[in-house]
Steps between C-alpha positions, in 0.01 A plus 500: 500500500192714448239390248614558143863542612662204323311567173600864508862407571507260204358769272747748643788259431382418147471866409849571632635211293322648198660836569840332517443327166394830347815669628721220366332515161538876488870474588581219255628679190721389216778684324267771372296751695148376577217633292265696723124450475213640705400261777178318410208600720457143623859478620485849651194401700663176613807691620287749693301217659815310596660802666175581679465144624857493627445822694156409629616149594759646738245743643261210556765310696577807711128525576500135608796565730314792659186290545705232675667758722158623605407148610833452677454827687182374666513319833367140517239599759323737262328226302447123516733318264739795483808283555408292195462817294841616619654164403347536154628857477855390587478226236383751239775747583760222478372407153509862384844563649665231295525797265799708619328833430196399702724392788664842501163675483374289791787629713440859387138465606628409851367149451816323610518701820136413569539124460830484689360695793153342510532142378855363516476446874123462539338204678357336185758272328305523172562873494861464620608260227323694227675817616840330496423363153402847381823648637702243309301541180538879501870491596621240253747660256369845591766720670260789568257273686781313678637823643153617599418170674829502689439860612179382670697274737366185337808276513496425878127422485549258211793330671294459817219338300746273322657401829200433718156562349242239599382470137714304253356702211600828666855370546522390136369833371725696738797313354380590149481868599845492662643338189356779283655764728855358520581362156672761283417759770804617697312691771259211555779244527692721739201531733436125467859428613493761777182345641652150507298389200736213421419341837128537427559340161683206655215439744259503206714232334461289813120536494263206461323691219643364175418802284663731753815285514537492122445874453732592786780279369451638149523859629815424700663343195413803286622750758834321527541502123403866467667630818805283581636773728278365778669158510732594785205605717319177418800287591526684832134410563579130454310484171719224354431270794127573489475440125684169533259393777208574264620265228539222758120487534285275281551592135290797397479709180615807691838333557593613148492862614678420828784341305496792258541737794793291627661521155467878511661504845811317378551647153824701513458528877764313704322545834191327365709214361683454831174483695356242260812288553453473878513122573219512755255614229560186295405697188720301262327171582158667482575635151634168374194312624264763360677490162455124482132533584435767236724367223227348282212729600460755225271729702779560753787571261553858618524381860749235386709766329513701823619189686772439244607864507534493880702179482738656246542833676513383864643149473686503167292210374400437143160341430661162431716504813202588716286221360774237532562554871 
């Protein structure tokens, strides 16, 4: 952030907390009406300063956003080292836009349109991943920004990066942005499904990049929990068979989320149960062996619970029966 930014933000925060305490104190009355007194000059001045700082702090951050947009509007050829300045500007905007109001203001200033059009598909991977990170940061839990980002045609670009970008960091940040656009966002999830996003997610889970595998499996698990209506589509895509093939690889922490996704596919869903029971998958034996391996390893207890749940639901096995086989 710009020089003096963090200190100003701390002061801004402290003054707001002081205002909150003042409001609570003013509203805390007993059984009798409060006795009114003139506000001491010292407290009056503090209140005026706090309100002024809160207002000026926001204006200062808007000014920083505008300064960054000026840098991002320049072309790299105009000045040596311009790409580095643009990277720094994207980092600064991302920091500022962790505040939901700033994220909305950034969009209103046409900043999101600028970065999506100029940097999301540019040749420099440093600029691409920072842009994807910024999109995710602004969109997270912010319906106004989510709708604005989707209106810019961003989803297909992010899915393309996730699927095939040459930079691992760009793929990881594209997945972060996609996640922020589809979770608790009906329009984003609908476009994700329409553009075959689940297939892109499965390929990410098959990647050699560990961080990408873990995050993709975690997102799939969460989408199945939050949107179980898509289970039929996933079964038609052969998702059960692909998930089972993933847990047959050398044990990996992301297997916990793969098994969690399988649990979501079978919970109160007969088609998912039937597919898990296919003899050629050998899922029952895989789960029994995995349960034995994880039984005394405390750090894998959630994965063990998923194994035991699948054994109960799909193969009518209790924990004891499974272990005794």
